[in-house]
C-alpha positions as CSV (number, residue, x, y, z in Angstrom):
1,M,105.9,97.6,77.4
2,V,104.4,94.9,76.2
3,L,107.2,95.3,73.2
4,L,110.1,95.3,75.4
5,V,108.1,92.2,77.4
6,T,108.4,90.0,74.5
7,T,111.4,91.2,73.3
8,V,113.7,90.0,76.7
9,A,111.6,87.0,76.4
10,I,112.6,86.4,72.5
11,F,115.8,87.1,73.7
12,G,116.3,84.6,76.5
13,F,114.2,81.8,74.8
14,N,117.1,82.3,72.1
15,R,120.3,82.0,74.3
16,V,118.7,78.8,75.7
17,I,118.0,77.3,72.7
18,A,121.7,78.5,70.8
19,Q,122.9,77.6,74.2
20,Y,122.3,73.6,73.5
21,L,123.0,73.7,69.9
22,L,126.3,75.3,70.1
23,G,127.2,72.6,72.7
24,A,125.7,69.8,70.6
25,D,127.6,71.2,67.2
26,L,130.9,72.0,68.9
27,Q,131.0,68.2,70.1
28,Q,130.0,67.0,66.5
29,R,132.6,69.3,64.6
30,A,135.3,68.3,67.7
31,Q,134.9,64.5,66.6
32,T,135.3,65.3,63.0
33,E,137.7,67.5,63.6
34,L,139.2,64.8,65.5
35,S,138.8,61.3,63.1
36,S,140.3,64.2,60.2
37,D,143.3,64.4,62.2
38,V,144.7,61.0,62.9
39,L,144.0,60.3,58.8
40,R,145.8,63.3,58.0
41,C,149.0,62.3,60.6
42,E,148.8,58.5,60.3
43,P,151.3,58.1,57.7
44,V,153.7,60.2,59.7
45,Q,156.8,58.7,60.3
46,G,159.6,59.1,63.5
47,G,157.5,57.6,66.2
48,L,154.8,59.1,69.1
49,A,156.4,62.2,69.5
50,A,156.7,63.3,65.6
51,F,152.4,62.0,65.4
52,E,151.7,64.4,68.4
53,A,153.3,67.3,66.6
54,C,151.5,66.2,63.4
55,L,148.3,66.7,65.7
56,H,149.4,69.8,67.3
57,Q,150.4,71.6,64.0
58,S,147.1,71.6,61.9
59,D,147.0,73.7,58.6
60,T,143.2,73.7,58.2
61,A,141.2,77.1,60.0
62,S,139.0,74.6,61.8
63,V,136.6,76.0,65.4
64,I,138.4,72.7,67.1
65,E,142.4,74.0,66.9
66,P,141.6,75.8,70.4
67,A,141.2,72.4,71.5
68,S,143.8,70.3,69.8
69,I,146.3,71.1,72.0
70,Y,144.8,69.1,74.6
71,Y,144.3,66.1,72.7
72,K,145.6,62.4,74.3
73,V,147.9,59.9,72.4
74,C,147.6,56.2,73.6
75,G,149.6,53.8,72.1
76,L,147.5,50.4,72.0
77,A,150.3,48.2,70.6
78,T,149.4,44.2,71.9
79,S,153.2,42.9,72.2
80,G,156.2,44.4,72.4
81,A,157.3,47.5,74.0
82,Q,155.1,50.5,74.0
83,E,156.0,54.1,72.6
84,G,157.7,56.2,75.2
85,V,155.7,56.1,78.7
86,E,152.5,55.8,79.3
87,D,150.7,57.3,81.5
88,A,147.9,56.8,84.2
89,T,144.9,57.2,81.3
90,C,146.0,55.6,78.7
91,S,147.1,52.5,81.2
92,A,143.1,52.8,82.5
93,V,141.9,53.2,78.0
94,R,144.2,49.4,77.9
95,A,142.7,48.0,80.8
96,V,139.1,49.1,79.4
97,L,139.4,48.0,76.3
98,S,141.9,45.1,74.4
99,A,143.6,45.1,71.8
100,Q,141.5,42.7,69.8
101,A,138.8,45.4,70.6
102,L,139.8,48.5,69.3
103,A,141.1,47.0,66.4
104,S,137.9,46.1,65.7
105,N,136.1,49.6,66.7
106,A,135.3,51.7,64.6
107,Q,137.4,54.6,63.6
108,A,135.6,57.1,65.9
109,G,133.7,56.8,69.1
110,A,133.7,57.7,72.5
111,I,135.1,56.3,75.8
112,P,134.1,56.6,79.4
113,V,137.5,56.9,81.5
114,D,138.0,58.5,84.6
115,S,134.6,59.5,85.5
116,G,134.6,61.5,82.2
117,E,134.1,60.7,78.6
118,W,136.8,60.8,76.1
119,M,136.1,61.5,72.0
120,T,138.1,58.9,70.1
121,A,139.3,58.1,67.3
122,Q,142.2,55.2,66.2
123,T,144.4,54.4,63.5
124,S,143.8,52.2,61.2
125,V,144.0,48.4,61.4
126,T,146.2,48.3,58.3
127,S,148.5,51.1,59.4
128,A,149.4,48.8,62.3
129,V,152.3,46.1,60.1
130,A,154.2,49.5,60.4
131,F,153.1,51.6,63.2
132,P,151.9,50.4,66.3
133,P,148.1,51.3,66.8
134,R,147.5,54.6,67.9
135,L,144.3,56.2,69.8
136,V,144.0,59.9,69.5
137,M,141.5,61.0,72.5
138,L,139.9,64.7,73.3
139,K,138.1,65.1,76.8
140,T,134.6,65.8,76.2
141,A,134.8,68.3,79.4
142,D,137.5,70.3,77.1
143,V,135.2,71.3,74.2
144,Q,132.3,72.3,76.7
145,R,134.6,74.5,78.1
146,Y,135.9,75.7,74.8
147,A,131.8,76.4,73.9
148,T,131.3,78.0,77.5
149,A,134.1,80.4,77.0
150,I,132.4,80.9,73.2
151,W,129.3,81.3,74.5
152,D,130.7,84.0,77.6
153,L,132.5,86.4,75.0
154,R,128.9,86.2,73.5
155,D,127.3,87.5,76.3
156,S,129.6,89.7,76.6
157,L,129.2,91.5,73.5
158,L,125.3,91.2,73.9
159,T,125.2,92.8,77.6
160,T,126.9,95.8,75.7
161,L,124.8,96.0,72.7
162,F,121.8,95.3,74.6
163,P,121.1,98.7,75.4
164,M,121.5,100.1,72.0
165,L,119.7,97.1,71.0
166,I,116.6,98.5,73.3
167,V,117.1,101.8,72.0
168,V,116.9,100.5,68.5
169,L,114.4,98.7,68.6
170,V,112.3,101.1,70.6
171,F,112.9,103.7,68.2
172,A,111.8,101.6,65.0
173,S,108.6,100.3,66.5
174,W,108.0,104.2,67.3
175,V,108.6,105.0,63.9
176,M,106.3,101.9,62.4
177,F,104.3,102.9,64.7
178,R,103.7,106.4,63.6
179,F,103.8,105.5,60.1
180,A,100.8,102.9,60.2
181,M,98.8,105.4,62.4
182,H,99.1,108.4,60.4
183,P,96.3,107.4,57.8
184,V,94.2,106.3,60.8
185,N,95.3,109.9,62.5
186,Q,94.5,111.5,59.6
187,L,91.0,109.7,59.0
188,K,90.3,111.0,62.5
189,R,90.8,114.4,61.7
190,T,88.4,114.6,58.8
191,I,85.8,112.9,60.6
192,E,86.1,115.4,63.5
193,Q,85.6,118.2,61.0
194,F,81.7,116.6,59.8
195,G,79.0,118.2,61.9
196,A,75.2,117.8,61.1
197,D,75.6,121.3,58.9
198,N,78.2,119.9,56.1
199,L,77.7,115.9,56.2
200,S,76.8,116.3,52.6
201,N,79.5,118.2,52.0
202,N,81.3,116.5,48.6
203,T,84.4,118.2,49.0
204,L,85.4,117.4,52.4
205,V,86.6,113.7,51.4
206,A,87.5,110.9,53.9
207,P,90.7,110.5,52.9
208,A,93.0,106.9,52.3
209,S,96.3,106.8,51.8
210,L,96.9,103.1,52.3
211,V,95.1,101.0,50.2
212,E,94.1,99.1,53.2
213,F,91.4,101.5,54.5
214,Q,90.0,102.2,51.2
215,S,87.7,99.8,51.6
216,F,86.7,101.5,55.0
217,V,86.7,105.2,54.0
218,D,84.2,104.1,51.4
219,V,81.7,102.4,53.8
220,F,82.1,105.7,56.1
221,N,81.6,108.0,53.1
222,S,78.5,106.2,51.9
223,L,76.9,105.9,55.6
224,R,78.0,109.8,55.4
225,Q,75.7,110.3,52.1
226,R,72.8,108.3,54.0
227,L,73.1,109.9,57.4
228,S,73.2,113.9,55.3
229,T,69.9,112.4,53.4
230,S,68.0,111.1,56.1
231,L,68.9,114.4,58.5
232,S,67.9,116.6,55.4
233,Q,64.2,115.0,55.2
234,S,64.2,114.6,59.1
235,Q,64.6,118.3,59.3
236,R,62.7,119.2,56.2
237,F,59.4,117.7,57.7
238,A,59.9,119.4,60.7
239,A,60.1,122.7,59.3
240,D,57.2,121.9,56.2
241,A,54.8,120.3,59.1
242,S,55.5,123.2,61.6
243,H,55.2,125.6,58.9
244,E,52.0,123.8,57.4
245,L,50.3,123.8,60.9
246,K,50.2,127.5,61.7
247,T,47.9,128.4,58.8
248,P,44.7,126.0,60.5
249,L,45.8,126.8,64.2
250,T,45.5,130.3,63.4
251,I,42.0,129.5,61.7
252,L,41.3,127.5,64.5
253,R,42.4,130.1,67.8
254,G,40.1,133.0,65.5
255,R,37.0,130.9,65.0
256,A,37.2,130.3,68.9
257,E,37.6,133.3,70.1
258,I,34.8,134.2,67.7
259,L,32.8,131.6,69.6
260,V,33.7,132.8,73.5
261,A,32.6,136.6,72.2
262,T,29.5,134.9,71.3
263,L,28.6,133.1,73.9
264,V,27.1,134.3,77.4
265,R,29.7,135.5,79.7
266,G,30.4,133.1,82.5
267,T,28.8,130.1,81.6
268,D,30.0,127.0,81.6
269,Q,30.4,127.1,77.4
270,Q,32.3,130.0,77.7
271,V,34.8,128.3,80.1
272,M,35.2,125.7,78.0
273,A,36.1,127.6,74.7
274,L,38.2,130.0,76.9
275,E,40.1,126.3,77.7
276,L,40.1,125.5,74.1
277,V,41.6,129.2,72.7
278,E,44.3,128.3,75.6
279,E,45.3,124.9,74.2
280,V,44.9,126.2,70.4
281,E,47.2,128.9,72.4
282,R,49.7,126.3,73.5
283,M,49.7,124.3,70.4
284,S,51.0,127.7,68.6
285,E,53.9,127.9,71.1
286,I,54.9,124.4,70.7
287,V,54.5,124.7,66.4
288,E,56.4,128.4,66.5
289,K,59.2,126.2,68.5
290,L,59.6,123.2,67.1
291,L,60.3,125.3,63.6
292,L,62.6,127.3,65.4
293,L,64.3,124.1,66.5
294,S,64.4,122.5,63.1
295,R,66.4,125.9,61.6
296,A,68.7,125.2,64.1
297,D,69.4,121.7,63.3
298,A,69.2,122.8,59.9
299,K,72.0,125.6,60.5
300,S,69.8,127.8,59.1
301,L,68.6,129.9,62.0
302,L,69.2,133.5,60.7
303,L,71.3,136.2,63.0
304,D,70.5,140.1,62.8
305,T,73.6,140.6,64.6
306,Q,74.2,144.3,65.9
307,T,75.8,146.1,69.0
308,H,73.5,146.6,72.0
309,N,73.5,148.2,75.5
310,F,72.8,144.8,77.0
311,S,72.6,146.7,80.7
312,A,70.2,148.3,79.0
313,L,68.0,145.3,77.6
314,M,68.2,143.4,80.8
315,D,67.2,146.7,82.8
316,D,64.5,146.9,80.5
317,F,63.5,143.1,81.0
318,L,63.3,143.1,84.5
319,E,61.3,146.5,85.0
320,D,58.8,144.5,82.8
321,A,59.4,141.2,84.9
322,A,58.9,142.9,87.8
323,G,55.1,142.8,88.1
324,F,55.5,139.3,86.5
325,A,55.4,137.3,89.8
326,P,54.6,139.6,92.6
327,D,55.1,137.5,95.2
328,L,59.3,136.5,94.6
329,D,61.9,138.6,95.4
330,L,63.5,140.2,92.9
331,K,67.0,140.8,93.3
332,T,69.4,142.1,90.7
333,D,73.3,143.5,89.9
334,I,73.5,144.5,86.8
335,A,76.5,146.2,85.6
336,P,76.7,149.2,83.9
337,N,77.1,149.9,80.2
338,I,78.0,146.6,78.8
339,V,77.7,146.0,75.1
340,W,77.3,142.8,73.0
341,A,76.9,142.2,69.2
342,C,73.5,139.7,69.4
343,D,70.0,139.4,68.1
344,V,68.5,141.0,70.4
345,A,65.0,139.2,69.5
346,L,66.6,136.2,69.9
347,V,68.6,137.1,73.4
348,R,65.0,138.3,74.6
349,L,63.9,135.1,73.9
350,L,66.1,133.3,76.0
351,V,66.3,135.4,79.1
352,Q,62.5,135.4,78.9
353,N,62.3,131.4,78.8
354,L,65.3,131.1,81.3
355,Y,63.2,133.7,83.6
356,T,60.2,131.6,83.4
357,N,61.4,128.7,84.3
358,A,62.9,130.3,87.7
359,V,59.8,131.3,88.1
360,K,57.9,128.3,87.1
361,Y,60.2,126.4,89.6
362,N,60.4,128.6,92.3
363,I,59.2,127.9,96.1
364,P,56.6,129.9,97.5
365,S,58.0,133.4,98.7
366,G,61.3,132.9,96.9
367,W,63.6,134.7,94.9
368,I,65.3,135.0,91.7
369,Y,68.8,136.9,91.4
370,F,70.2,138.1,88.4
371,K,73.8,139.4,88.0
372,L,75.5,140.6,85.1
373,H,79.0,141.7,85.0
374,S,82.3,141.5,82.5
375,T,85.6,140.2,82.0
376,P,88.1,141.2,79.1
377,S,86.9,138.3,77.1
378,H,83.7,137.7,78.3
379,V,79.9,139.0,78.9
380,V,78.6,136.9,82.0
381,L,74.5,136.6,82.9
382,R,74.1,134.7,85.8
383,I,70.7,133.6,87.1
384,E,69.8,132.0,90.5
385,N,66.3,131.3,92.0
386,A,65.4,129.3,95.0
387,A,63.7,125.6,94.1
388,T,63.8,122.3,96.3
389,G,63.4,119.0,95.3
390,I,66.3,119.1,92.6
391,P,66.5,115.6,90.7
392,Q,69.9,114.3,90.5
393,D,70.0,113.7,86.7
394,L,68.9,118.0,86.2
395,E,72.4,118.7,85.2
396,R,72.9,116.3,82.7
397,N,69.5,116.3,81.0
398,A,68.1,120.0,81.3
399,F,68.6,121.0,78.1
400,S,67.4,118.1,76.5
401,R,64.3,118.6,74.3
402,F,60.7,117.7,76.2
403,Y,62.7,117.0,79.6
404,R,60.1,118.1,81.8
405,L,60.0,117.6,85.9
406,D,57.6,115.0,87.1
407,D,55.5,117.6,89.0
408,A,55.8,120.3,85.5
409,R,53.1,118.3,83.7
410,S,50.6,119.8,86.3
411,S,48.4,122.3,85.4
412,S,50.2,124.2,87.6
413,R,53.3,124.0,85.9
414,S,52.8,123.8,82.3
415,G,55.5,123.6,79.9
416,H,56.2,122.0,76.7
417,G,59.9,120.8,77.8
418,L,61.4,123.0,74.8
419,G,62.4,125.9,76.1
420,L,65.5,125.3,77.3
421,S,66.8,123.2,74.2
422,I,65.8,126.7,72.4
423,C,68.0,128.6,74.7
424,R,71.1,126.2,74.5
425,E,70.5,126.2,70.6
426,I,70.3,130.2,70.9
427,A,73.8,130.3,73.0
428,D,75.0,127.9,70.2
429,V,74.6,130.7,66.9
430,H,75.9,133.4,69.4
431,N,78.8,131.2,70.1
432,A,78.1,131.4,73.4
433,K,77.8,128.7,76.6
434,L,75.0,127.9,78.8
435,D,75.1,125.6,81.6
436,M,72.8,125.2,84.7
437,T,74.3,124.0,88.0
438,G,72.3,122.8,90.9
439,R,73.4,122.9,94.3
440,I,72.4,123.0,98.0
441,Q,73.0,126.1,100.3
442,I,72.3,126.4,103.7
């Protein structure tokens, strides 16, 4: 749209300027041709009629030739009989200019007569001995009409060709745009292929089909290498830290359990030791989850994929889960004989985390609903639970790491904020989709 408006503006501006320049140029050329014709026909003998015939029979290709029929010749003798019958315009010229003024006038000029301007050219003073002085005039309005006729012809041609010019211009602009955007699109497609798992892949290099993009591509490739190094270091740190923490936590847990066993049952010291065991257990769970997430980030989470009866797996899990929260109403709708090629250990962990959250964020004497069914291309597991006080940002942040509801930080709803993040990673490695929706039911 901008290109079209700009083109129309350029054409309009060009027309105004060209029309003004065309009129001025034609007037200059008319004056030049008028003077040239007078000089050419000045020696012609035979009186005024022969002189006029010579003026109208120019043998040069000239832009003013079509206007030569508008030449008007006036005799300017100061004494004696005039050649032919003098018309009103010539009489007016003689009234305006005296013979002496004309004789001393320049070879070419302009005279205002009859409320109009005339271009003039007169025979030289030296020829007045053999012939009476003559003044040849051309009305400026006739030249302007000629200019208008030329411009109308140009407008007619432009009106015919303008739609075609617009089509050609749009097509040429589209071709140029596609040509200019091709390396950008090629670079975009290559960049879209990069992810956390292939940043260090040197065989996948962003192309630079035009030399103008080479510096940009070099900067991007350098940034990619730095990001790859930084990501590898952070993943290695998380994995190494998690692995190194497992051993001292295991030792600490064993010593704490021994301490619990040696203390007198029911004493404050034993209660404190039991709390210590619980905190060590909590730390161990966090370490295990961080280790799992670091492996997922590094795309090194290995799957033991086998085809399983997912319906039977869910039935076994729900049978064990029934006693975990006896105050909640557990409703199920499990379609039979649904099979799924998956890592059963990871899928069990996914379902367990989802169930744990459904219990943790339920209401007193609430309910949990499990539904498993299949479509021609998908296996769908839906878990619903009653809840109150659903935050507005839950759907957006539910799977963020260490995201917890405000009341989840209380002791009654202890958690690490990593369970749903692990569920999302497990779903991703199985090419599954996991989402959460909060809605109000009446």
